[in-house]
C-alpha positions as CSV (number, residue, x, y, z in Angstrom):
1,X,103.1,109.4,-15.3
2,X,103.2,106.3,-17.8
3,X,99.6,105.9,-18.3
4,X,98.9,103.5,-20.4
5,X,97.5,103.4,-24.0
6,X,95.6,100.4,-24.5
7,X,95.2,99.0,-20.8
8,X,96.1,95.7,-19.5
9,X,93.0,93.5,-17.7
10,X,95.3,93.8,-14.7
11,X,95.0,97.3,-14.3
12,X,91.7,97.7,-15.4
13,X,90.9,95.1,-12.2
14,X,93.6,97.2,-9.8
15,X,92.0,101.1,-11.0
16,X,88.5,100.3,-9.8
17,X,88.7,98.4,-7.0
18,X,88.4,100.8,-3.5
19,X,92.3,101.7,-2.0
20,X,93.5,105.4,-1.7
21,X,96.1,103.9,-5.0
22,X,93.8,102.9,-6.8
23,X,91.8,105.5,-6.9
24,X,94.4,108.2,-7.0
25,X,95.2,105.6,-10.2
26,X,91.9,105.3,-11.7
27,X,91.4,109.4,-11.4
28,X,94.2,110.2,-13.4
29,X,93.8,108.2,-16.1
30,X,90.1,109.3,-16.3
31,X,91.8,112.7,-17.3
32,X,94.3,111.0,-20.2
33,X,90.6,109.2,-21.6
34,X,89.0,113.1,-21.1
35,X,91.9,114.8,-23.4
36,X,91.6,111.8,-25.4
37,X,87.9,112.3,-25.5
38,X,87.7,108.3,-25.0
39,X,83.9,108.8,-23.8
40,X,82.9,104.8,-23.4
41,X,85.5,104.2,-21.2
42,X,85.2,107.1,-19.5
43,X,81.8,106.5,-18.5
44,X,82.8,102.3,-18.4
45,X,85.1,103.3,-15.6
46,X,83.9,107.0,-13.7
47,X,82.6,106.9,-10.0
48,X,81.1,109.7,-7.9
49,X,84.4,111.5,-7.2
50,X,85.1,115.0,-5.2
51,X,87.1,116.8,-8.7
52,X,84.7,118.7,-10.5
53,X,86.7,118.4,-13.8
54,X,85.9,114.7,-13.3
55,X,82.1,115.9,-11.8
56,X,82.1,117.8,-15.7
57,X,83.7,115.4,-17.7
58,X,81.1,112.7,-16.4
59,X,78.6,115.0,-17.8
60,X,80.3,115.4,-21.1
61,X,80.6,111.5,-21.4
62,X,76.9,111.7,-21.3
63,X,75.7,114.4,-23.5
64,X,78.4,112.8,-26.5
65,X,76.8,109.8,-26.0
66,X,73.3,110.2,-26.2
67,X,72.5,111.6,-23.0
68,X,71.2,115.0,-23.4
69,X,68.7,115.4,-20.6
70,X,71.0,113.6,-18.0
71,X,74.0,115.7,-18.6
72,X,71.7,119.3,-18.5
73,X,70.6,118.3,-15.2
74,X,73.7,117.3,-13.4
75,X,74.7,120.4,-15.2
76,X,72.3,122.4,-13.5
77,X,73.7,121.5,-10.1
78,X,77.6,122.2,-10.8
79,X,76.1,125.5,-12.5
80,X,74.3,126.8,-9.0
81,X,77.3,127.8,-7.3
82,X,78.7,131.4,-7.0
83,X,82.4,130.2,-7.7
84,X,84.5,130.0,-10.5
85,X,84.4,126.4,-12.6
86,X,87.0,124.9,-13.4
87,X,87.1,124.8,-18.1
88,X,85.5,121.6,-18.2
89,X,83.1,122.9,-16.7
90,X,82.4,125.7,-19.2
91,X,83.1,123.8,-21.3
92,X,80.0,121.9,-20.7
93,X,77.3,124.6,-19.7
94,X,78.3,126.5,-23.0
95,X,76.6,123.5,-24.5
96,X,73.5,124.0,-20.9
97,X,73.3,127.8,-22.3
98,X,73.0,126.7,-26.1
99,X,70.3,124.1,-26.0
100,X,67.0,125.5,-27.5
101,X,65.2,124.6,-24.0
102,X,67.5,126.1,-22.4
103,X,66.1,128.3,-19.1
104,X,67.5,132.0,-18.8
105,X,66.5,131.8,-14.9
106,X,69.2,129.5,-14.1
107,X,71.1,132.8,-15.2
108,X,70.0,135.2,-13.0
109,X,70.0,132.7,-10.4
110,X,73.9,132.0,-11.1
111,X,73.8,136.0,-10.7
112,X,72.5,136.3,-7.9
113,X,74.8,133.4,-6.2
114,X,78.1,135.6,-7.4
115,X,76.7,138.8,-5.5
116,X,77.0,137.3,-2.5
117,X,80.0,135.1,-2.9
118,X,81.4,138.8,-4.4
119,X,82.5,137.3,-7.6
120,X,82.0,140.7,-9.5
121,X,84.3,138.5,-13.0
122,X,81.7,136.0,-12.6
123,X,78.6,137.9,-12.5
124,X,79.6,140.4,-15.2
125,X,80.3,137.5,-17.9
126,X,77.4,136.4,-16.9
127,X,75.1,139.0,-17.8
128,X,76.9,138.8,-21.5
129,X,75.1,135.0,-21.4
130,X,71.6,135.9,-22.4
131,X,70.2,135.0,-25.5
132,X,70.5,139.3,-26.0
133,X,73.2,139.8,-23.8
134,X,72.6,143.1,-20.6
135,X,75.7,145.1,-21.2
136,X,74.2,147.9,-19.8
137,X,73.0,145.9,-16.5
138,X,77.5,145.1,-17.1
139,X,78.1,149.0,-17.1
140,X,75.5,150.0,-14.4
141,X,76.8,146.0,-11.9
142,X,80.6,147.8,-12.4
143,X,79.3,151.6,-11.1
144,X,78.1,150.1,-8.1
145,X,81.3,148.4,-7.5
146,X,83.1,151.3,-8.4
147,X,81.0,153.7,-6.3
148,X,78.8,152.1,-4.5
149,X,76.5,155.5,-3.6
150,X,74.5,154.3,-6.9
151,X,72.3,152.2,-6.0
152,X,70.3,155.4,-5.4
153,X,70.2,155.8,-8.9
154,X,69.0,151.9,-9.4
155,X,65.6,152.1,-10.9
156,X,62.9,148.5,-10.6
157,X,64.4,145.9,-12.5
158,X,65.3,142.6,-13.4
159,X,68.6,141.5,-10.5
160,X,68.3,145.0,-9.8
161,X,67.2,144.6,-6.4
162,X,70.3,142.0,-5.4
163,X,72.6,144.6,-7.1
164,X,71.6,147.5,-4.5
165,X,72.1,144.7,-2.1
166,X,75.5,144.1,-3.2
167,X,76.0,147.9,-3.0
168,X,74.9,148.2,0.1
169,X,77.2,145.7,2.1
170,X,80.3,146.5,0.1
171,X,79.5,150.5,1.5
172,X,79.6,149.0,5.0
173,X,83.6,148.1,4.8
174,X,84.1,151.7,2.6
175,X,81.4,154.8,4.2
176,X,79.7,152.5,7.4
177,X,77.6,155.7,8.4
178,X,76.4,156.1,4.0
179,X,74.9,152.6,4.7
180,X,73.8,153.0,7.1
181,X,71.9,155.9,6.3
182,X,70.3,154.2,3.2
183,X,69.4,151.1,4.7
184,X,67.0,153.5,6.9
185,X,65.7,154.9,3.5
186,X,62.3,154.6,2.4
187,X,64.4,153.8,-1.2
188,X,66.1,149.8,1.1
189,X,62.7,149.5,2.3
190,X,60.7,149.2,-1.4
191,X,63.6,147.7,-3.4
192,X,64.8,145.1,-0.8
193,X,62.0,141.7,0.2
194,X,62.7,141.1,3.6
195,X,65.1,138.1,3.4
196,X,67.4,140.4,1.4
197,X,67.5,142.5,4.2
198,X,67.9,140.0,6.5
199,X,70.5,139.5,5.2
200,X,72.0,143.2,5.1
201,X,72.1,143.0,8.5
202,X,74.2,139.4,8.9
203,X,76.4,141.2,6.6
204,X,76.6,144.8,9.2
205,X,76.5,142.5,12.7
206,X,78.9,140.5,11.9
207,X,81.3,142.7,10.4
208,X,80.8,144.8,13.5
209,X,81.0,142.8,15.2
210,X,84.3,141.5,14.7
211,X,85.4,144.8,14.8
212,X,84.5,145.0,18.4
213,X,81.8,148.0,17.3
214,X,79.7,148.9,20.6
215,X,76.5,148.5,19.3
216,X,77.8,145.2,17.0
217,X,74.8,143.2,20.3
218,X,71.9,145.9,18.2
219,X,72.4,144.4,15.1
220,X,72.6,140.8,16.2
221,X,68.9,141.4,17.9
222,X,67.3,142.6,14.6
223,X,68.2,139.6,12.4
224,X,65.5,137.5,13.1
225,X,65.1,133.6,14.7
226,X,64.2,132.0,11.1
227,X,67.3,133.6,9.2
228,X,69.8,132.3,12.3
229,X,72.8,130.3,11.0
230,X,76.2,128.9,12.7
231,X,78.6,132.1,11.8
232,X,75.7,134.2,13.0
233,X,75.6,131.8,15.9
234,X,79.4,131.8,16.3
235,X,80.1,135.5,16.2
236,X,77.4,136.2,18.6
237,X,79.4,134.3,21.2
238,X,82.8,135.5,20.3
239,X,81.3,138.9,20.6
240,X,79.4,137.7,24.7
241,X,84.0,136.8,25.2
242,X,84.5,139.9,24.3
243,X,82.5,141.7,26.8
244,X,82.6,138.2,29.6
245,X,78.3,138.6,29.2
246,X,79.2,135.0,30.9
247,X,75.3,133.9,30.9
248,X,74.9,134.6,27.1
249,X,77.9,132.2,26.3
250,X,76.2,129.3,28.2
251,X,72.9,130.0,26.5
252,X,74.9,130.5,22.9
253,X,76.5,127.7,23.0
254,X,74.0,125.7,23.9
255,X,72.4,125.7,20.8
256,X,75.4,125.1,18.6
257,X,74.8,122.5,16.5
258,X,78.4,121.8,17.2
259,X,78.2,122.1,20.4
260,X,80.5,119.3,21.5
261,X,84.1,120.4,19.6
262,X,86.5,121.2,21.6
263,X,86.7,124.7,21.7
264,X,82.4,125.7,22.7
265,X,83.4,122.7,25.7
266,X,86.4,124.8,26.9
267,X,84.4,127.8,26.7
268,X,80.8,126.3,28.2
269,X,83.1,125.4,31.3
270,X,84.9,128.9,31.4
271,X,81.1,130.0,31.7
272,X,81.1,127.9,34.6
273,X,83.6,128.4,36.3
274,X,82.9,132.2,36.1
275,X,78.8,132.1,37.2
276,X,79.9,130.1,40.1
277,X,79.6,126.1,39.0
278,X,83.0,124.4,39.3
279,X,81.4,121.1,39.7
280,X,80.0,121.8,36.3
281,X,83.0,123.7,34.3
282,X,85.8,120.9,35.9
283,X,84.4,118.3,35.0
284,X,84.0,119.8,31.5
285,X,87.5,120.6,31.9
286,X,88.6,116.9,32.8
287,X,86.8,115.9,30.1
288,X,89.7,118.1,27.4
289,X,92.2,117.6,29.1
290,X,92.8,114.3,28.6
291,X,93.2,115.0,24.9
292,X,96.9,116.7,23.4
293,X,95.6,119.5,21.7
294,X,94.9,124.1,22.7
295,X,92.3,123.8,24.1
296,X,93.6,120.2,26.4
297,X,96.2,121.6,27.8
298,X,94.5,125.1,28.6
299,X,92.0,123.1,30.5
300,X,94.9,121.5,31.8
301,X,95.9,124.8,33.3
302,X,92.6,125.9,34.4
303,X,93.0,121.9,36.8
304,X,96.5,123.0,37.7
305,X,97.3,119.3,37.1
306,X,100.4,118.8,34.2
307,X,98.6,118.4,30.3
308,X,98.2,115.0,29.0
309,X,101.2,114.2,26.0
310,X,99.1,110.8,24.0
311,X,103.0,109.1,23.3
312,X,103.8,105.9,21.5
313,X,107.3,105.0,20.1
314,X,107.6,105.4,16.1
315,X,108.4,100.9,15.3
316,X,112.2,101.4,14.8
317,X,112.3,97.6,13.8
318,X,113.9,98.3,10.4
319,X,113.2,94.2,9.4
320,X,110.0,95.6,9.2
321,X,110.5,97.0,5.5
322,X,112.1,94.5,4.1
323,X,108.9,93.2,1.7
324,X,109.8,97.2,0.7
325,X,113.6,96.9,0.2
326,X,113.2,97.5,-4.0
327,X,110.9,99.9,-2.7
328,X,113.0,102.0,0.1
329,X,116.3,101.6,-2.0
330,X,114.7,103.7,-5.4
331,X,113.7,105.9,-2.4
332,X,117.0,106.7,-0.7
333,X,118.5,107.1,-4.9
334,X,115.7,109.1,-5.7
335,X,116.6,111.8,-2.1
336,X,120.4,111.4,-2.7
337,X,119.9,113.1,-6.2
338,X,118.2,115.4,-5.5
339,X,115.9,114.6,-7.1
340,X,112.9,115.2,-3.5
341,X,110.2,115.4,-5.4
342,X,109.6,112.7,-7.6
343,X,110.7,110.5,-4.9
344,X,107.9,112.5,-2.3
345,X,104.9,111.6,-5.2
346,X,105.9,108.3,-4.8
347,X,106.0,108.1,-1.2
348,X,102.3,109.7,-0.6
349,X,101.0,107.4,-2.6
350,X,102.5,104.1,-1.9
351,X,102.3,104.7,2.1
352,X,98.4,105.2,1.1
353,X,98.7,101.2,1.5
354,X,100.0,99.9,4.9
355,X,99.3,99.3,7.8
356,X,99.4,101.4,10.3
357,X,102.4,99.5,11.6
358,X,105.4,99.4,8.5
359,X,102.9,103.3,8.0
360,X,105.4,103.9,11.1
361,X,109.1,102.2,10.5
362,X,108.4,103.5,7.1
363,X,108.2,107.4,8.2
364,X,111.0,106.1,11.4
365,X,113.6,105.7,8.3
366,X,112.6,108.7,6.2
367,X,114.0,110.4,9.2
368,X,116.5,109.0,10.9
369,X,118.0,107.1,7.7
370,X,117.2,109.5,4.8
371,X,117.1,112.7,7.0
372,X,114.3,114.0,5.6
373,X,112.7,115.0,8.6
374,X,110.4,117.5,6.6
375,X,108.4,114.5,4.5
376,X,107.7,112.5,8.0
377,X,106.3,115.4,9.3
378,X,104.1,115.4,6.0
379,X,103.6,111.5,6.6
380,X,103.8,111.1,9.9
381,X,100.3,113.8,10.5
382,X,97.4,111.5,9.8
383,X,95.6,109.4,12.5
384,X,98.0,106.2,12.5
385,X,100.7,107.9,13.6
386,X,99.3,111.9,15.3
387,X,101.3,109.9,18.6
388,X,104.3,109.5,17.9
389,X,105.4,112.4,19.1
390,X,109.4,111.8,18.0
391,X,108.6,111.5,14.0
392,X,105.9,114.7,14.2
393,X,107.3,116.8,16.6
394,X,111.7,116.4,15.7
395,X,114.2,118.0,17.7
396,X,116.5,119.0,14.5
397,X,119.5,121.5,14.4
398,X,119.9,121.9,17.0
399,X,123.3,123.2,18.2
400,X,121.6,126.4,15.5
401,X,118.5,126.4,17.2
402,X,119.8,126.9,21.1
403,X,123.3,129.5,19.9
404,X,121.0,131.7,18.3
405,X,118.0,130.9,21.4
406,X,121.1,132.0,23.9
407,X,122.0,134.7,21.8
408,X,118.3,136.6,21.3
409,X,116.8,135.3,24.5
410,X,114.7,133.3,22.6
411,X,112.9,129.8,24.5
412,X,114.1,126.5,22.0
413,X,110.6,125.3,22.7
414,X,109.6,129.0,20.8
415,X,111.6,128.8,18.2
416,X,110.6,124.6,17.6
417,X,106.3,126.3,17.6
418,X,107.3,128.4,14.8
419,X,109.3,126.2,12.6
420,X,106.9,123.9,13.1
421,X,104.1,125.4,12.1
422,X,105.5,127.9,9.8
423,X,106.9,125.5,8.0
424,X,106.8,121.4,8.8
425,X,110.8,121.9,9.0
426,X,110.7,122.6,4.6
427,X,113.4,124.4,4.6
428,X,113.3,124.8,0.4
429,X,109.4,126.0,0.6
430,X,108.3,129.6,-0.5
431,X,105.2,131.0,0.3
432,X,102.6,132.3,-2.2
433,X,103.1,136.2,-0.8
434,X,107.2,135.2,-0.9
435,X,108.5,134.5,2.7
436,X,111.3,131.9,2.4
437,X,112.8,128.7,4.5
438,X,112.1,127.1,7.8
439,X,110.7,130.1,9.4
440,X,109.1,131.6,6.3
441,X,111.2,134.9,6.1
442,X,110.0,138.1,4.1
443,X,113.2,139.2,1.5
444,X,112.1,142.0,2.7
445,X,111.8,141.5,6.7
446,X,115.1,140.1,6.9
447,X,117.1,142.4,4.7
448,X,116.3,145.8,7.8
449,X,116.7,142.9,10.3
450,X,119.9,141.8,8.5
451,X,121.3,145.7,9.0
452,X,119.6,146.1,12.3
453,X,121.5,143.1,13.6
454,X,124.4,143.4,11.5
455,X,124.4,139.8,9.8
456,X,125.6,139.2,6.9
457,X,123.2,139.1,4.4
458,X,122.9,139.7,0.5
459,X,120.1,137.3,-1.3
460,X,117.6,136.1,-0.6
461,X,118.0,132.6,-1.9
462,X,120.3,132.4,1.1
463,X,117.3,132.4,3.5
464,X,117.3,128.8,2.0
465,X,120.2,128.4,4.0
466,X,118.6,126.8,8.4
467,X,121.3,128.3,9.1
468,X,121.4,131.7,7.8
469,X,117.1,131.7,8.1
470,X,117.3,131.1,12.0
471,X,119.7,133.5,12.1
472,X,117.4,136.1,10.5
473,X,113.9,134.7,12.7
474,X,115.3,133.7,15.5
475,X,116.7,137.2,15.6
476,X,113.3,139.1,14.1
477,X,112.0,137.5,16.5
478,X,113.6,139.7,19.8
479,X,113.2,142.2,17.8
480,X,109.0,141.4,18.2
481,X,110.5,140.6,21.7
482,X,111.4,144.2,22.2
483,X,108.2,145.4,20.3
484,X,105.7,143.9,22.6
485,X,106.9,143.7,26.2
486,X,108.3,139.7,25.7
487,X,104.8,138.7,25.8
488,X,105.0,135.8,23.6
489,X,100.9,135.5,21.6
490,X,101.8,139.9,21.1
491,X,105.1,138.3,19.2
492,X,103.5,135.0,17.8
493,X,100.5,137.1,15.9
494,X,102.9,140.2,15.0
495,X,105.5,137.3,13.6
496,X,102.0,135.9,11.2
497,X,99.8,138.7,10.8
498,X,103.0,141.3,10.8
499,X,103.1,144.6,13.9
500,X,100.3,147.0,11.8
501,X,98.0,144.8,11.8
502,X,99.1,143.7,15.6
503,X,98.8,147.1,16.8
504,X,95.6,147.2,15.5
505,X,94.1,144.7,17.4
506,X,95.6,145.9,20.4
507,X,93.9,149.6,19.9
508,X,90.5,148.8,18.7
509,X,89.8,144.9,20.1
510,X,92.3,145.2,23.5
511,X,93.2,142.3,25.4
512,X,90.8,141.6,29.1
513,X,92.3,137.9,29.1
514,X,94.3,136.5,26.9
515,X,92.9,133.9,25.2
516,X,89.2,135.7,25.0
517,X,92.0,137.9,22.4
518,X,92.7,134.6,20.7
519,X,89.0,133.7,20.3
520,X,88.1,137.0,19.0
521,X,90.4,138.0,16.7
522,X,88.8,138.9,13.3
523,X,91.4,137.0,11.5
524,X,90.6,132.5,11.5
525,X,94.1,132.0,10.3
526,X,95.7,133.9,13.1
527,X,93.0,132.3,15.8
528,X,94.4,128.9,14.5
529,X,98.1,130.1,14.2
530,X,97.6,131.6,17.8
531,X,96.3,127.7,18.7
532,X,99.1,125.8,17.0
533,X,101.9,128.1,18.5
534,X,100.7,127.9,21.9
535,X,100.4,123.7,21.6
536,X,103.3,123.3,19.5
537,X,105.0,124.6,22.6
538,X,103.8,123.0,25.2
539,X,104.4,119.6,22.5
540,X,107.4,120.7,22.6
541,X,108.9,121.9,26.1
542,X,107.6,117.9,26.6
543,X,110.5,117.0,24.2
544,X,113.1,119.1,25.2
545,X,111.9,117.7,28.9
546,X,111.0,120.7,30.1
547,X,107.6,121.0,33.0
548,X,104.8,122.2,30.3
549,X,104.3,125.6,31.5
550,X,101.9,127.5,29.3
551,X,101.8,130.8,31.5
552,X,103.5,132.8,30.2
553,X,101.2,132.5,27.5
554,X,97.9,132.9,29.2
555,X,99.5,136.5,31.7
556,X,97.7,139.3,31.2
557,X,98.8,142.2,29.6
């Protein structure tokens, strides 16, 4: 916040080192130099960065120092993206576009990338960047977006094959029968190259696999091996899982580049088990079960053995923090004065420099001295502290949680798992959708639940009260429990994606076995959500000194 205008040698030496904090400070200072247009110092201290803004500023620095060719060569790499780029990049791109020797084929290439990403806004903007703006094409593309069947009116022309492909893909989700009719028309074969036809088949096969269409496998079969990618292979495996085609699952997993990931190793073991190769399956299950994660816990269930809980005790010797007392006193004062955002930023920077022992002691102090549990959860989520379960999975709000668990007949460990996943114990957090507090309750949901359960509730800001939030959140879980016959997977899925979406999945994607159902849901976010809830539930059973048991999650409907 107080970056120097005339830095001392000590400051420059610090930012030129390789520690996480020096890198963060260097990049903040580079932003200041860019605002000041101090390009000489920017170039002197810039290092390769993942920050695209800084990458573009670096080329603006080159341009302003007369290194035009070098700047534009790097700009071309940044330009060739289907995503909209930050402001600094647009300044750089404008300079490149105005250059006398600019190759307008680069605009074509970026429009193609934008259409592939369904970034209509960028594609329309780019059509106006030619020296002779292509306004008719911009209107045509907009018309195709609004009504994809207008691709039938397209005449041959530059980029019109990509307009055609864009419209044909869009038609799949709007009118499947019409899309298939257009696919079979002679015009499609005339307009689209083989690569474009294969791109459409890829889009169609994935769409059908995600929605469990009966003919999905037929469309996968039309894609030539040279056009295959990992996403296709991923969903072909999930389609085979839905249909319990275990030989196909085994064969496809062995073709994956990342087949050693726990997910795919688990499904390889499941395929081997179902095909009677029990010894091979058990060997893989034993390897996965050593780890504390969703697939490790499922593997333990398949082996009928107790799950593995790697658990380290945190450092509770506060003498370790004595050298940092000025810093911890400052953090405590800021936190007590409700300046938690400033305290949080200081902690994020400071802890990145600490060795494991000191890091553990500091997070223990935050959790126990300050009772700032959401911050201790956040700071312990790293490789060093990964196994310090008392920090990562705190048992707090115990009286409130047990009270409502008993009142609404929802297990405490399930409530803890939901809170841990939804908010990480931040009682003041608001999601982009407007969900609030510990259990991320939507205000509209709170109103309906409170009325039905006769809970005193009048204002959405009450959802920042831990007691009120847990009361309404657990009451909502109870309503979902009644609706979904006490099946925790369906309850959690509905809590995340909404009951109407879960009802749609149950109708169009009926579960045979719950582990298969979870891994073949079309929404990546809900798949990961359910896996986290199940893993967190097991950890909280362990933390609450219960015997870990996940059979209720895997029971068939």
